[in-house]
C-alpha positions in Angstrom: -5.2 19.8 -26.9 -8.1 17.0 -26.8 -5.5 14.2 -25.9 -3.6 16.2 -23.0 -7.5 16.2 -21.7 -7.8 12.7 -22.4 -4.4 11.9 -20.5 -4.8 14.0 -18.3 -8.7 12.3 -17.7 -6.9 8.9 -18.0 -4.5 9.9 -14.8 -7.2 10.8 -12.5 -8.9 7.8 -13.5 -5.6 5.7 -12.4 -5.3 7.8 -9.6 -9.1 6.9 -8.3 -8.4 3.0 -8.9 -5.2 3.5 -6.5 -7.0 4.8 -4.1 -9.6 2.3 -4.5 -6.6 -0.5 -3.8 -6.1 -2.6 -0.9 -2.9 -5.2 0.1 -2.6 -6.9 3.3 0.4 -8.0 4.7 1.7 -9.8 7.8 5.1 -10.6 9.2 6.5 -11.0 13.0 3.3 -11.1 14.4 1.7 -8.3 13.0 -1.2 -7.8 10.5 -1.9 -4.8 8.6 -3.8 -3.4 5.6 -2.2 -0.6 3.3 -4.5 1.3 1.2 -3.4 2.6 -2.5 -2.8 6.3 -0.9 0.0 4.2 0.9 -2.2 4.7 3.9 -2.8 1.9 6.8 -6.1 1.3 7.3 -5.8 -2.1 9.7 -3.1 -2.5 11.9 -3.4 -6.3 14.5 -1.0 -7.8 16.4 -1.3 -11.6 16.4 1.1 -12.8 18.5 0.3 -11.6 22.3 3.8 -12.3 23.0 5.1 -8.5 21.8 2.2 -6.6 24.0 5.2 -7.6 26.9 7.7 -6.3 25.0 7.6 -2.7 23.9 11.0 -1.9 22.9 10.5 -5.3 20.5 6.5 -4.7 20.2 7.7 -0.8 18.1 10.8 -2.1 16.1 8.5 -4.7 14.5 5.7 -2.4 14.0 8.1 0.0 11.9 9.4 -2.7 10.4 6.8 -4.5 9.3 4.7 -1.4 8.5 7.6 -0.2 6.4 7.9 -3.5 4.4 3.8 -3.6 4.3 4.1 0.4 2.4 6.9 -1.5 0.1 5.1 -4.2 -0.8 2.1 -2.6 -1.8 3.9 0.1 -3.7 5.1 -2.9 -5.5 1.9 -4.4 -6.3 0.5 -1.3 -7.5 3.5 -0.9 -9.8 3.0 -4.1 -11.3 -0.7 -4.2 -11.8 -1.0 -0.4 -12.9 1.8 -1.1 -16.1 -0.5 -1.8 -18.8 -2.3 1.2 -17.7 0.4 3.4 -17.6 1.9 2.9 -21.4 -1.5 4.7 -22.2 -0.5 7.9 -20.1 2.7 7.8 -22.2 
């Protein structure tokens, strides 16, 4: 019983730590930050030329957001590998 409570506490602690992580990603003239919950917390268009082509901007935004989320998942998994060992 106490082992299950300990594991539950470790899982909640890990969840909190993940939520507080931030990951920055920049490509195609777009810079954004994603948190550990996979939410976009900031977005900046660093290439003003993108503002002149709506279709290109939409395509690159989609691509960049998807890549940033994948990158944040990969980085979070790598940083949590050691801590997850204690849960299983």
